N, C-alpha and C positions, 0 to 999 in steps of 0.2 A: 340502333345498331349494336345489338347485343354481341358480345365476344364469345368465343368458343375458349373455354378455360381448360388446361390440364395442369396437373399438379403432381410432376414425378419427383419423389423426395422433398426437398426444401425449395423448390425451384417452381414457379408459375408462369406461364407463358399464355397469351393470348393472340388470337386471330381474329380481326375485325374484316367484315366482308363488305365494307362500303368506305367510300372516300369521306372524310370530314374530321372534325375535332371531338374527341370523348374524353370524358373523365375516367380514369381506370382506377378502381378503389381495392383496397385489400384489407381484411380482417383477420387476425390471427389470434387465436384463443388457446389458452392452457387452462389447466385446472384451477390456478390461481390469479391469472391476468388476462387482459384483453387489450390488443393494441390495434389501431387502424392507421392507415395511411392511404393518400390519393395522389394522384398525378395527371396532368393532362397530356394527353396522347394525339398528334397530328397524324391521322392516316393519309398519306399523299397520292397512293393509288389503289385501286382494288384489285383483287388477285385476279389473275387471268385461269380460265378453265379450259381445257381441250378434250374434245371427244373425236375419236376416229371411227369412220364408217367404211364400209366396204359393201359393193353390190354383189361380190362373189365370195361368201365365206368358206367356200370348198373348191378352190381352183384345181385344175388338173396339173400334175407335175409339168413342168416346163412351159406351162400357159402363164398369161399375164394377169395379174390380179391389181386392181386400182384400190387405192385408199384416200380417202378424203378426210382432213384433219381441218377442224373448224374449232375456233377459238372463241369464247363468250366471257362477259364480265359484267358486273353490275356499273362499272365505270366505263370511261371511253376506251375504245380500242383504236390505236394508230392504223394509218392506212396501210403501212407495210411492217412486216416482222420479219425477224430473223428465224429460219427453220433448218432444224437438223434432224436427219432420219437416221434411224438404226434399223436395217433391213433384217439383221439376224437376232435382234433382240438381246444381244450380249452386252449392252451397255457402252459400245463404241459407235459412236454417231459418224457414220461415213460420209453421208451425203449433207453439205452445207449449201443452204440457199440464203444468201445474206440480205435479201431484201425482196419480200414477195407479199402479195395482199393475201387477205384471209376470206375464204378457206384456201387451202393449199392442197393439192393432188400429188401422190406419189404412186407410180406404176413400176412394179417389178416383177420378177418372176423366181419361182423355186423350182430347182432341179430335181429334189427328190421328195419323195412322200412323208407325211408327219405334219404335226403341228407346228407351226412358225409363227414367232411372234414380231411384230414390228413396233417400234417405238418412235414417237417424235418429241423433241423439245424446242420449245418455242420461247423467243425472248423478244420483249419489247425493249429495243435498242435505246429507247429515249428515257424510261424508268427503271430498267433493269429488272422489270419483272419476268419471273421464269415460271413455265409450266410444262408438264410432261404428261404424255398418254401412251397407252399401249392398245393392241388390239391383236389377238391371235386368229390364225386361218387353220384349216385343217386340208393340207396339200394331199389329193387324191391320186392314184395311180393314171 
């Protein structure tokens, strides 16, 4: 279970991709000295990932388009999740489905032409894990 490490400035963070106990180690070196430290980290829940698919990436204006959001994880996924949909892609999740199975389907329509973005935010209400995803479609006349 190798971490993904980032080091912006003097801060380091790690993202672990699986549930379990790991030892996190750090080594800091300068021109004159080296310091080492370690700690045990318990990763309680694997991250959730979400993908949004559509069978119609170029719907006609006024027509309906169906989006399917599917959650995956290297750890267990609960039977029900909280789903929030943002049909306009503006960051405001207008549709809340408090308890639904995976995958989740959203059917919507767009009244005007152009590129539209739909977003979904999925929450595991037991562990608090949250993931988001987005998908664009081009609405034709």
